[in-house]
VEXDREN-2710 file (C-alpha; in Angstrom, 1 decimal):
% VEXDREN-2710
k/r/px/py/pz
1/ASP/-11.6/13.9/-89.5
2/LYS/-14.8/15.8/-89.2
3/GLU/-17.1/15.3/-86.2
4/THR/-20.9/15.2/-86.8
5/ASN/-23.5/15.6/-84.1
6/LEU/-26.7/13.6/-84.6
7/ALA/-29.9/14.6/-82.9
8/TYR/-32.8/12.2/-82.5
9/GLN/-36.1/11.9/-80.6
10/ILE/-38.2/8.9/-79.7
11/SER/-41.9/9.1/-79.1
12/ALA/-44.6/6.5/-78.2
13/GLU/-48.3/6.5/-77.5
14/PHE/-50.2/4.0/-75.5
15/TYR/-53.4/3.6/-73.5
16/LEU/-53.9/2.2/-70.1
17/PRO/-57.2/0.4/-69.6
18/ALA/-59.8/2.0/-67.3
19/GLN/-59.6/0.6/-63.8
20/LYS/-62.6/-1.6/-62.9
21/LYS/-64.5/0.0/-60.0
22/GLU/-68.0/-0.7/-59.0
23/PRO/-70.0/2.6/-59.4
24/GLU/-71.9/3.6/-56.3
25/ILE/-75.5/4.1/-57.4
26/ASP/-78.4/4.9/-55.1
27/GLU/-81.3/2.6/-55.8
28/LYS/-83.7/5.6/-55.5
29/ASN/-81.7/7.4/-58.3
30/PRO/-84.1/8.6/-61.0
31/LEU/-81.5/8.3/-63.8
32/ARG/-80.6/4.9/-65.3
33/LEU/-78.1/4.5/-68.1
34/SER/-77.3/1.5/-70.2
35/VAL/-74.7/1.2/-73.0
36/CYS/-74.6/-1.7/-75.5
37/TYR/-72.2/-2.1/-78.5
38/GLU/-73.6/-3.8/-81.6
39/ASN/-70.2/-5.5/-82.2
40/THR/-67.3/-5.9/-79.7
41/ILE/-65.1/-7.8/-82.2
42/LEU/-64.4/-5.8/-85.3
43/LYS/-61.8/-5.5/-88.1
44/THR/-59.9/-2.3/-88.9
45/ASN/-62.0/0.4/-90.6
46/GLU/-65.3/-1.3/-89.6
47/GLU/-68.1/0.7/-88.0
48/THR/-70.2/-0.3/-85.0
49/ASP/-73.2/1.1/-83.2
50/CYS/-73.2/2.1/-79.5
51/ARG/-76.8/2.0/-78.3
52/ILE/-77.5/4.3/-75.4
53/ASN/-80.6/4.0/-73.3
54/LEU/-81.4/6.7/-70.7
55/ILE/-84.3/6.5/-68.4
56/TYR/-85.5/9.4/-66.1
57/ASP/-88.0/8.0/-63.6
58/SER/-89.1/11.0/-61.5
59/TYR/-91.8/13.7/-61.6
60/GLY/-89.4/16.6/-61.4
61/ASP/-87.6/18.3/-64.2
62/PRO/-83.9/17.5/-64.2
63/GLY/-83.1/20.4/-66.5
64/MET/-80.1/19.5/-68.7
65/VAL/-78.9/15.9/-68.5
66/MET/-75.3/15.1/-69.4
67/VAL/-74.3/11.8/-71.0
68/GLU/-70.6/10.9/-71.2
69/ALA/-70.4/7.8/-73.4
70/GLY/-67.1/6.0/-73.1
71/LEU/-65.2/6.2/-76.4
72/PRO/-62.9/3.2/-77.0
73/PRO/-59.2/4.1/-77.6
74/GLY/-58.5/3.9/-81.4
75/PHE/-62.1/4.6/-82.4
76/THR/-63.3/7.6/-84.2
77/PRO/-66.9/8.8/-83.7
78/ILE/-68.9/9.3/-87.0
79/ARG/-69.7/13.0/-86.9
80/GLU/-72.8/12.5/-89.1
81/SER/-74.4/10.4/-86.4
82/LEU/-73.7/13.0/-83.8
83/ASN/-74.9/15.9/-86.0
84/ALA/-78.1/13.9/-86.6
85/LEU/-78.8/13.7/-82.8
86/CYS/-78.7/17.5/-82.8
87/GLU/-80.9/17.9/-85.9
88/GLN/-83.5/15.5/-84.4
89/HIS/-83.4/17.5/-81.1
90/ILE/-82.2/14.5/-79.1
91/ALA/-79.1/16.4/-78.0
92/GLU/-78.7/20.2/-77.7
93/LYS/-75.0/19.9/-78.6
94/TYR/-72.1/17.5/-78.2
95/SER/-68.4/17.5/-77.7
96/VAL/-65.7/14.8/-78.2
97/THR/-62.7/14.2/-75.9
98/ASP/-60.0/11.5/-76.1
99/SER/-62.1/9.2/-73.9
100/HIS/-65.8/10.3/-74.1
101/ILE/-68.5/11.6/-76.3
102/ILE/-70.3/14.2/-74.2
103/LEU/-74.0/14.9/-75.1
104/TYR/-76.1/17.7/-73.6
105/ILE/-79.7/16.5/-73.4
106/ALA/-82.7/18.7/-72.5
107/GLY/-86.3/17.7/-72.1
108/MET/-85.9/14.5/-70.2
109/ALA/-89.0/15.4/-68.0
110/GLU/-91.1/15.0/-71.1
111/ARG/-89.4/12.0/-72.6
112/ARG/-88.7/9.8/-69.6
113/ASN/-87.1/7.1/-71.8
114/LEU/-84.6/8.0/-74.5
115/GLU/-82.8/5.6/-76.8
116/PHE/-80.3/6.6/-79.5
117/VAL/-77.3/5.3/-81.4
118/LEU/-73.7/6.6/-81.6
119/ARG/-71.7/5.3/-84.6
120/MET/-68.0/4.9/-84.4
121/LYS/-65.2/3.5/-86.6
122/ALA/-62.3/1.3/-85.5
123/SER/-59.0/2.8/-86.8
124/CYS/-56.3/0.4/-85.6
125/PRO/-56.0/-3.2/-84.3
126/ALA/-56.0/-3.5/-80.5
127/LYS/-57.8/-4.9/-77.5
128/VAL/-59.2/-1.9/-75.7
129/ARG/-61.6/-1.0/-72.9
130/THR/-63.8/2.1/-72.9
131/ALA/-63.8/4.5/-70.0
132/PRO/-66.9/4.1/-67.9
133/SER/-70.0/5.8/-69.3
134/ARG/-72.2/8.0/-67.1
135/ALA/-75.2/10.2/-67.1
136/TYR/-75.9/13.0/-64.6
137/GLU/-78.0/16.0/-64.0
138/TYR/-76.1/19.1/-65.1
139/TYR/-77.3/21.2/-62.1
140/ASN/-77.2/18.3/-59.6
141/PRO/-74.3/16.0/-60.5
142/TYR/-74.9/13.8/-57.4
143/ILE/-77.8/12.3/-59.2
144/PHE/-76.1/10.1/-61.7
145/SER/-75.9/6.6/-63.3
146/ALA/-72.7/4.9/-64.4
147/THR/-71.9/1.8/-66.4
148/GLU/-68.9/-0.5/-66.4
149/PRO/-66.2/-0.2/-69.2
150/VAL/-66.8/-2.3/-72.3
151/GLU/-64.1/-4.4/-73.9
152/LEU/-63.6/-4.4/-77.6
153/GLU/-61.2/-6.1/-79.9
154/VAL/-60.1/-4.9/-83.4
155/THR/-58.1/-7.1/-85.7
156/GLU/-56.4/-6.5/-89.1
157/ASN/-58.5/-6.8/-92.2
END
């Protein structure tokens, strides 16, 4: 009899929903952020718009403003929509992490009110919750605005 050794490995991936926590926002805060998804119930491979509204209500110049938009688990940002924000000079640049789309925005002192759309595609069926979105001054992160996580549901085609 010959003995054989068998090696195996088990791997899994999962997401934990973001914990609900009321953001502490100063009423005198000059930054206000709102995030609204066009559709919160989608089918696999469908795209949705995430509408971002950023208001800067002060006379000073905040310099660079960072927007960290919560990216739902299992969704892929449409790079063309992000590149268009840079081409239109809405964002200086962007980066994407597992949980956020990070936008570097300059010129808020001139704009005061900025609205733009991020497109994303649902890649797998799941009920998910985004990480909270937030906006803050790059050089003064204590001036910020945050939103609650958004729940989305993706079903099979």
